[in-house]
Each structure stands twice: as structure tokens, then as C-alpha cells.
N, CA, C and O of each residue as an XYZ file, in Angstrom:
544
protein
N     -15.702     -6.098    -19.360
C     -15.044     -6.108    -18.539
C     -14.181     -6.745    -17.556
O     -14.659     -7.439    -16.659
N     -12.634     -6.494    -17.714
C     -11.838     -7.493    -16.872
C     -10.761     -6.835    -15.520
O     -10.362     -5.712    -15.213
N     -10.581     -8.256    -14.959
C      -9.440     -7.350    -14.111
C      -8.181     -7.873    -14.227
O      -8.221     -8.676    -15.159
N      -7.163     -7.830    -13.788
C      -5.783     -8.319    -13.741
C      -5.052     -7.475    -12.152
O      -5.169     -6.358    -11.650
N      -4.309     -8.721    -11.807
C      -3.728     -8.233    -10.306
C      -2.149     -8.359    -10.541
O      -1.473     -9.198    -11.136
N      -1.854     -7.279     -9.888
C      -0.151     -7.335     -9.970
C       0.535     -7.312     -8.719
O       0.729     -6.200     -8.228
N       1.027     -8.539     -7.972
C       1.319     -8.218     -6.756
C       3.153     -7.964     -6.783
O       3.984     -8.334     -7.613
N       3.303     -7.204     -5.539
C       4.727     -6.797     -5.250
C       4.979     -6.943     -3.653
O       3.953     -6.823     -2.984
N       6.054     -7.159     -3.009
C       6.180     -7.506     -1.792
C       7.191     -6.212     -1.507
O       7.829     -5.555     -2.329
N       7.109     -6.053      0.132
C       7.972     -5.144      0.844
C       7.838     -4.760      2.107
O       6.819     -4.297      2.619
N       8.961     -4.969      2.655
C       9.092     -4.662      3.653
C       9.471     -4.006      4.640
O      10.699     -3.908      4.647
N       8.690     -3.217      5.977
C       8.999     -2.019      6.381
C       8.196     -1.880      8.168
O       7.130     -2.252      8.658
N       9.256     -1.236      8.608
C       8.790     -1.035      9.859
C       7.444      0.436     10.267
O       7.225      1.426      9.570
N       6.737      0.032     11.679
C       5.889      0.788     11.671
C       5.544      0.807     13.266
O       5.922     -0.019     14.096
N       4.903      1.714     13.438
C       4.529      1.724     15.002
C       2.957      2.681     15.189
O       2.897      3.728     14.544
N       2.103      2.406     15.804
C       0.830      2.283     15.812
C       1.042      3.646     17.042
O       1.745      3.303     17.993
N       0.638      4.759     17.086
C       0.453      5.566     18.319
C      -0.068      7.035     18.096
O       0.080      7.595     17.009
N      -0.509      7.465     18.864
C      -0.784      8.866     18.766
C       0.065     10.092     20.192
O      -0.140     10.300     21.388
N       1.124     10.661     19.038
C       1.530     11.295     20.267
C       1.239     12.459     21.538
O       2.046     13.111     22.200
N      -0.090     12.422     21.566
C      -0.947     13.323     22.163
C      -1.296     12.310     23.285
O      -1.634     12.870     24.327
N      -1.296     10.621     23.336
C      -1.583      9.916     23.911
C      -0.137      9.660     24.878
O       0.947      9.844     24.325
N      -0.185      9.148     26.616
C       0.420      8.881     26.989
C       1.407      7.248     26.251
O       1.015      6.799     25.174
N       2.611      6.561     26.985
C       2.929      5.461     26.323
C       1.585      4.257     27.155
O       1.127      3.164     26.825
N       1.448      4.805     27.843
C       0.379      4.013     28.718
C      -0.802      3.554     27.557
O      -1.195      2.441     27.206
N      -1.147      4.828     27.166
C      -2.991      4.790     26.597
C      -2.553      4.211     24.941
O      -3.412      3.672     24.244
N      -1.313      4.380     24.510
C      -1.306      3.956     23.111
C      -1.148      2.387     23.316
O      -1.751      1.576     22.612
N      -0.279      2.032     24.348
C      -0.123      0.621     24.560
C      -1.397     -0.248     25.020
O      -1.663     -1.398     24.671
N      -2.260      0.756     26.066
C      -3.912     -0.098     25.872
C      -4.473     -0.032     24.263
O      -5.053     -1.012     23.798
N      -4.262      1.168     23.470
C      -5.301      1.161     22.625
C      -5.149      0.025     21.393
O      -5.993     -0.729     20.909
N      -3.344      0.265     21.006
C      -2.879     -0.435     20.134
C      -1.769     -1.341     20.550
O      -0.784     -1.468     19.824
N      -1.836     -1.722     21.228
C      -1.187     -2.950     21.809
C       0.455     -3.319     21.193
O       1.033     -2.234     21.140
N       0.976     -3.937     20.930
C       2.625     -4.331     21.023
C       2.663     -3.778     19.287
O       3.739     -3.726     18.691
N       1.665     -3.484     18.777
C       2.016     -2.542     17.659
C       2.633     -1.116     18.099
O       3.481     -0.638     17.345
N       2.362     -0.576     18.974
C       2.731      0.519     19.586
C       4.015      0.515     20.294
O       4.320      1.414     21.078
N       4.746     -0.449     20.039
C       5.808     -0.488     21.047
C       7.097      0.330     20.307
O       7.734      0.078     19.284
N       7.185      1.431     21.303
C       8.482      2.248     21.198
C       9.446      2.386     20.442
O       9.846      3.486     20.061
N       9.878      1.445     20.169
C      11.357      0.936     19.486
C      10.768      0.458     17.735
O      11.618      0.548     16.849
N       9.378     -0.010     17.351
C       9.001     -0.235     15.905
C       8.976     -1.470     16.177
O       9.416     -2.090     17.145
N       8.236     -1.910     14.934
C       8.094     -3.087     14.893
C       8.112     -3.188     13.166
O       8.270     -2.139     12.541
N       7.973     -4.268     12.549
C       8.141     -4.407     10.944
C       6.955     -5.795     10.670
O       6.369     -6.526     11.468
N       6.956     -5.734      9.432
C       6.118     -6.630      8.786
C       6.694     -6.768      7.186
O       7.172     -5.863      6.502
N       6.447     -8.538      6.727
C       6.808     -8.564      5.493
C       5.433     -8.045      4.299
O       4.924     -9.070      3.843
N       4.950     -7.122      3.888
C       3.823     -6.913      3.099
C       3.985     -7.482      1.674
O       4.969     -7.355      0.946
N       2.797     -8.154      1.406
C       2.320     -8.484      0.155
C       1.323     -7.059     -0.221
O       0.710     -6.310      0.540
N       1.448     -7.055     -1.616
C       1.167     -5.621     -1.971
C      -0.107     -6.342     -3.601
O       0.331     -7.014     -4.534
N      -1.560     -5.922     -3.443
C      -1.771     -6.395     -4.367
C      -2.912     -5.384     -5.172
O      -4.067     -5.214     -4.782
N      -2.125     -4.583     -6.726
C      -2.492     -3.705     -7.022
C      -3.701     -4.757     -8.267
O      -3.431     -5.798     -8.868
N      -4.852     -4.040     -8.269
C      -5.984     -4.760     -9.578
C      -6.379     -3.469    -10.250
O      -6.575     -2.356     -9.763
N      -6.438     -3.842    -11.319
C      -7.084     -2.725    -12.204
C      -8.185     -3.312    -13.488
O      -8.232     -4.440    -13.977
N      -8.793     -2.427    -13.719
C     -10.002     -3.138    -14.326
C     -10.013     -2.293    -16.091
O      -9.489     -1.184    -16.191
N     -10.577     -2.893    -17.198
C     -11.027     -1.959    -18.230
C     -11.324     -3.226    -18.952
O     -11.484     -4.351    -18.479
N     -11.379     -2.711    -20.548
C     -11.395     -3.709    -21.608
C     -10.099     -4.445    -22.415
O      -9.013     -3.874    -22.314
N     -10.153     -5.350    -22.993
C      -9.226     -5.803    -23.476
C      -8.579     -5.326    -24.503
O      -9.383     -5.055    -25.394
N      -7.150     -5.022    -24.890
C      -7.249     -4.149    -26.223
C      -7.309     -5.194    -27.519
O      -6.491     -6.108    -27.625
N      -7.973     -5.047    -28.131
C      -8.017     -6.035    -29.168
C      -6.155     -6.298    -29.570
O      -5.382     -7.256    -29.549
N      -6.087     -4.983    -29.877
C      -4.579     -5.253    -30.935
C      -3.612     -5.994    -29.901
O      -2.887     -6.911    -30.290
N      -3.620     -5.700    -28.987
C      -2.904     -6.577    -27.855
C      -3.061     -7.659    -27.009
O      -2.227     -8.134    -26.238
N      -4.225     -8.018    -27.221
C      -4.762     -9.113    -26.492
C      -4.705     -8.654    -24.528
O      -4.794     -9.395    -23.550
N      -4.610     -7.872    -24.580
C      -4.608     -7.512    -23.012
C      -5.187     -6.189    -22.728
O      -5.673     -5.377    -23.514
N      -4.989     -6.110    -20.995
C      -5.854     -5.050    -20.772
C      -4.604     -4.111    -20.297
O      -4.557     -2.984    -20.791
N      -3.794     -4.421    -19.559
C      -2.538     -3.626    -19.958
C      -1.246     -4.168    -19.857
O      -1.095     -5.341    -19.514
N      -0.096     -3.275    -20.178
C       1.146     -4.025    -20.071
C       1.922     -4.489    -18.732
O       3.063     -4.060    -18.559
N       1.308     -5.394    -17.731
C       2.011     -5.592    -16.951
C       3.065     -5.455    -16.366
O       3.118     -5.384    -15.138
N       4.086     -5.391    -17.128
C       5.534     -4.539    -16.929
C       6.126     -2.910    -16.856
O       7.073     -2.407    -16.253
N       5.054     -2.344    -17.800
C       4.236     -1.233    -17.548
C       4.377     -0.943    -15.710
O       5.192     -0.442    -14.934
N       2.763     -1.745    -15.640
C       2.163     -2.027    -14.393
C       3.222     -1.536    -13.293
O       3.351     -0.567    -12.545
N       3.973     -2.826    -13.619
C       4.976     -3.104    -12.235
C       5.437     -1.965    -12.231
O       5.067     -1.193    -11.346
N       6.295     -1.577    -13.134
C       7.319     -0.211    -12.837
C       6.830      1.053    -12.470
O       7.617      1.970    -12.239
N       5.428      1.222    -12.379
C       4.893      2.581    -12.082
C       4.889      1.789    -10.470
O       5.448      2.402     -9.561
N       4.372      0.696    -10.227
C       4.113      0.298     -8.775
C       5.651      0.463     -7.954
O       5.784      0.969     -6.840
N       6.712     -0.077     -8.772
C       7.591      0.172     -8.053
C       8.506      1.311     -8.003
O       9.348      1.347     -7.106
N       8.419      2.401     -9.016
C       8.520      3.606     -8.600
C       8.129      4.491     -7.983
O       8.829      5.340     -7.431
N       6.591      4.403     -7.985
C       5.959      5.433     -7.225
C       5.681      4.569     -5.600
O       5.502      5.325     -4.646
N       5.647      2.912     -5.293
C       5.557      3.095     -4.033
C       6.608      2.244     -3.451
O       7.104      2.533     -2.361
N       6.991      1.158     -4.157
C       8.128      0.044     -3.472
C       9.339      0.644     -2.994
O       9.728      0.609     -1.827
N      10.101      1.378     -4.275
C      11.233      2.167     -3.855
C      11.216      2.951     -2.666
O      12.188      3.035     -1.916
N      10.141      3.519     -2.482
C      10.114      4.667     -1.267
C       9.854      3.865     -0.270
O      10.657      4.139      0.621
N       9.114      2.966      0.075
C       8.704      1.999      1.455
C       9.495      0.760      1.433
O       9.822      0.585      2.607
N       9.918     -0.076      0.802
C      10.719     -1.137      0.914
C      11.737     -0.698      2.094
O      12.332      0.379      2.115
N      11.850     -1.852      3.206
C      13.139     -1.524      3.401
C      12.913     -0.067      4.726
O      13.898      0.102      5.445
N      12.154      0.518      4.882
C      11.999      2.057      5.613
C      11.224      2.214      6.469
O      10.093      1.832      6.167
N      11.363      2.731      7.698
C      10.110      3.740      8.737
C       8.855      3.896      7.648
O       8.867      4.650      6.675
N       8.026      3.215      7.950
C       7.078      3.853      7.359
C       6.416      5.645      7.958
O       6.043      6.647      7.349
N       6.532      5.341      9.190
C       6.527      6.896     10.135
C       7.300      7.824      9.864
O       6.965      8.974     10.146
N       8.535      7.553      9.244
C       9.563      8.391      9.587
C      10.200      8.922      7.917
O      10.696      9.977      7.524
N       9.854      7.459      7.172
C      10.494      7.702      6.157
C       9.794      7.683      4.568
O      10.302      7.436      3.474
N       8.567      8.013      4.918
C       7.824      7.638      3.592
C       7.400      8.623      3.429
O       6.817      9.033      4.432
N       7.381      9.510      2.328
C       6.680     10.704      2.010
C       5.351     11.122      1.798
O       4.780     12.185      2.044
N       4.844      9.677      1.105
C       3.553     10.200      1.294
C       2.283      9.270      2.279
O       1.091      9.011      2.109
N       3.411      8.944      3.457
C       2.694      8.449      5.206
C       2.621      9.476      5.940
O       2.370      9.464      7.145
N       2.928     10.850      4.967
C       4.113     11.324      6.817
C       2.640     12.007      6.808
O       1.869     12.116      5.855
N       2.433     12.553      8.523
C       1.597     13.003      9.363
C       0.392     11.884      9.339
O      -0.766     12.246      9.551
N       0.581     11.072      9.180
C      -0.634      9.634      9.070
C      -0.436      8.999      9.798
O       0.728      8.693     10.056
N      -1.429      8.527     10.438
C      -1.537      7.139     11.567
C      -0.761      6.177     10.747
O      -0.628      6.856      9.729
N      -0.139      5.020     10.492
C       0.698      3.909      9.889
C       0.532      2.772      9.847
O       1.236      1.800      9.573
N      -1.310      3.064     10.388
C      -1.887      1.518      9.987
C      -2.379      1.257      8.334
O      -2.387      1.835      7.247
N      -2.800     -0.120      9.016
C      -2.449     -1.063      7.341
C      -3.892     -0.179      6.515
O      -3.801      0.037      5.307
N      -4.898      0.180      7.126
C      -5.942      1.121      6.311
C      -5.222      2.524      5.553
O      -5.067      2.701      4.345
N      -4.882      3.350      6.572
C      -4.421      4.723      5.697
C      -3.007      4.338      4.927
O      -2.479      5.115      4.131
N      -2.493      3.119      5.244
C      -1.325      2.649      4.107
C      -2.188      2.392      2.693
O      -1.893      2.803      1.570
N      -3.195      1.690      3.040
C      -3.898      1.240      1.511
C      -4.540      2.733      0.823
O      -4.653      2.920     -0.388
N      -4.906      3.685      1.853
C      -5.657      4.604      0.954
C      -4.535      5.283      0.297
O      -4.498      5.457     -0.921
N      -3.343      5.782      1.356
C      -2.211      6.261      0.831
C      -1.673      5.714     -0.817
O      -1.489      6.359     -1.849
N      -1.570      4.651     -0.593
C      -1.050      3.641     -2.004
C      -1.753      4.205     -3.144
O      -1.303      4.635     -4.205
N      -3.430      4.084     -2.544
C      -4.513      3.798     -3.916
C      -3.895      5.889     -4.612
O      -3.813      6.290     -5.773
N      -3.591      6.714     -3.195
C      -3.740      8.100     -3.796
C      -2.762      8.402     -4.424
O      -2.846      9.318     -5.241
N      -1.519      7.696     -4.217
C      -0.041      7.911     -5.424
C      -0.319      7.116     -6.374
O       0.449      7.611     -7.200
N      -0.900      6.110     -7.025
C      -0.871      5.160     -7.878
C      -2.177      5.760     -9.029
O      -2.080      5.892    -10.249
N      -3.431      6.062     -8.089
C      -4.349      6.585     -9.335
C      -4.187      7.188    -10.555
O      -4.716      6.844    -11.612
N      -3.003      8.627    -10.258
C      -3.314      9.520    -11.355
C      -2.180      8.635    -12.759
O      -2.321      8.867    -13.960
N      -1.260      7.769    -12.241
C      -0.173      6.913    -12.969
C      -0.937      5.847    -14.053
O      -0.566      5.748    -15.223
N      -1.962      5.136    -13.530
C      -2.919      4.174    -14.137
C      -4.032      4.821    -14.449
O      -4.844      4.266    -15.189
N      -4.237      5.905    -14.025
C      -5.574      6.744    -15.094
C      -4.860      6.724    -16.383
O      -5.441      5.989    -17.181
N      -3.695      7.332    -16.909
C      -2.910      7.345    -18.260
C      -2.536      5.832    -18.571
O      -1.727      5.676    -19.486
N      -2.905      4.960    -18.080
C      -2.808      3.741    -19.212
C      -4.136      3.535    -19.601
O      -4.945      4.451    -19.455
N      -4.565      2.159    -20.209
C      -5.615      1.681    -20.744
C      -6.628      0.972    -20.018
O      -7.397      0.143    -20.504
N      -6.563      1.472    -18.427
C      -7.402      1.226    -17.511
C      -7.700      1.659    -15.709
O      -7.644      2.864    -15.459
N      -7.877      1.097    -15.017
C      -8.397      1.965    -14.178
C      -8.078      1.258    -12.857
O      -8.125      0.039    -12.691
N      -7.693      2.330    -11.785
C      -7.546      1.162    -10.465
C      -8.783      0.984     -9.841
O      -9.699      1.805     -9.783
N      -8.739     -0.400     -9.275
C      -9.834     -1.228     -8.748
C      -9.726     -1.600     -7.128
O     -10.617     -1.846     -6.316
N      -8.344     -1.546     -6.991
C      -8.566     -2.196     -5.699
C      -6.771     -2.410     -5.298
O      -5.827     -2.978     -5.849
N      -6.973     -1.567     -3.970
C      -5.195     -1.656     -3.474
C      -5.785     -2.829     -2.460
O      -6.953     -2.669     -2.108
N      -5.046     -4.052     -1.933
C      -5.125     -4.887     -1.238
C      -3.805     -4.559     -0.790
O      -2.902     -4.256     -1.569
N      -3.656     -4.626      0.686
C      -1.810     -4.780      1.664
C      -2.329     -5.397      2.709
O      -3.150     -5.040      3.554
N      -1.328     -7.044      2.416
C      -1.450     -7.868      3.423
C      -0.532     -7.434      4.338
O       0.563     -7.057      3.919
N      -0.805     -7.413      5.676
C       0.171     -7.032      6.936
C       0.647     -7.992      7.146
O       1.833     -7.921      7.468
N       0.017     -9.363      7.083
C       0.575    -10.260      8.084
C      -0.581    -11.751      7.112
O      -1.508    -11.646      6.308
N      -0.041    -12.707      7.598
C      -1.110    -14.135      6.946
C      -2.671    -13.930      7.318
O      -3.708    -14.237      6.730
N      -2.340    -13.143      8.805
C      -4.079    -13.362      8.844
C      -4.926    -11.801      8.939
O      -6.106    -11.579      9.211
N      -3.831    -10.876      8.605
C      -4.304     -9.501      8.405
C      -4.050     -8.937      6.732
O      -3.101     -8.959      5.948
N      -5.309     -8.492      6.706
C      -5.083     -7.304      5.460
C      -6.360     -6.445      4.855
O      -7.575     -6.630      4.792
N      -5.610     -5.597      4.519
C      -7.097     -4.527      3.845
C      -7.406     -4.528      2.183
O      -6.722     -5.146      1.368
N      -8.399     -3.830      1.911
C      -8.882     -4.026      0.759
C      -9.627     -2.700      0.512
O     -10.611     -2.494      1.223
N      -9.256     -1.699     -0.476
C      -9.123     -0.105     -0.481
C      -9.816     -0.141     -1.987
O      -9.092     -0.417     -2.944
N     -11.262      0.146     -2.195
C     -11.759      0.405     -3.498
C     -11.715      1.813     -4.158
O     -12.057      2.245     -5.258
N     -11.108      2.401     -2.950
C     -11.166      4.598     -3.650
C     -12.321      4.870     -3.488
O     -12.735      5.997     -3.764
């Protein structure tokens, strides 16, 4: 079994908050991330797939094909957008990096499974100090 990872990048705004909480309670729980005027990140997205090397081509998956899927299904929908308001696969979800990672997995898995590989990990770096890994 071999693993290969593709990195993509996007910029997006979000706000961590619960609508049924007061602004004060949201600030107490989520801190600056609950700014009512939003805040943004320069995200790094790492998609790792796994499988067996195709003896005919010498690689697991065509990285151009993998990149195209990631760009069409994720990046074009989220880049320079408000995650809470504009991203269809994040509707009615807390816009945490944890939930974002799960939602990205759910968006990509059916398309990646059609390739000669399986989705292994979705890793989202929100900042240089914080990242989430989701393994399905």
C-alpha cells in the first residue's frame, strides 16, 4: 500500500458561534473566533489517498485528476467565501475546522472512490499552529 498527498490552498472567512447563545456567551466559549464581523484564515488542505501502484502507469493516481476533483468539489466552492454563509456543504454546521474536515471528506470520498485509490486523510491547516486530521 502506498500513500500520496495533494496540497491545495484556499482563503475563507468564518465565525464560530451558536445562534441560541448570547454574544457574551459566544465570546466566552469561542473567543476572538466568535467576532460578529467574521475573521479569516489562509488554509492549507492536504488530501491523502492510498492504494496500490498501477504497474502500467507507475503511479497510484494521476495527480492532475485528483487536483481537478479537489478544485471542483472544494476549492471553487470555498475559496474567498464566507464558510458560514456561502459554502453549500457547510450549511447548518458549526464552521469549526473539525467540521470542515469532515464535510470535505464527505464531499470528496464518492469521487475519489471512482479512481484507483481510497481516501485516507483530510488534513486542514487553519494556521501554522492549528490543524485537524480526519480519517473517515
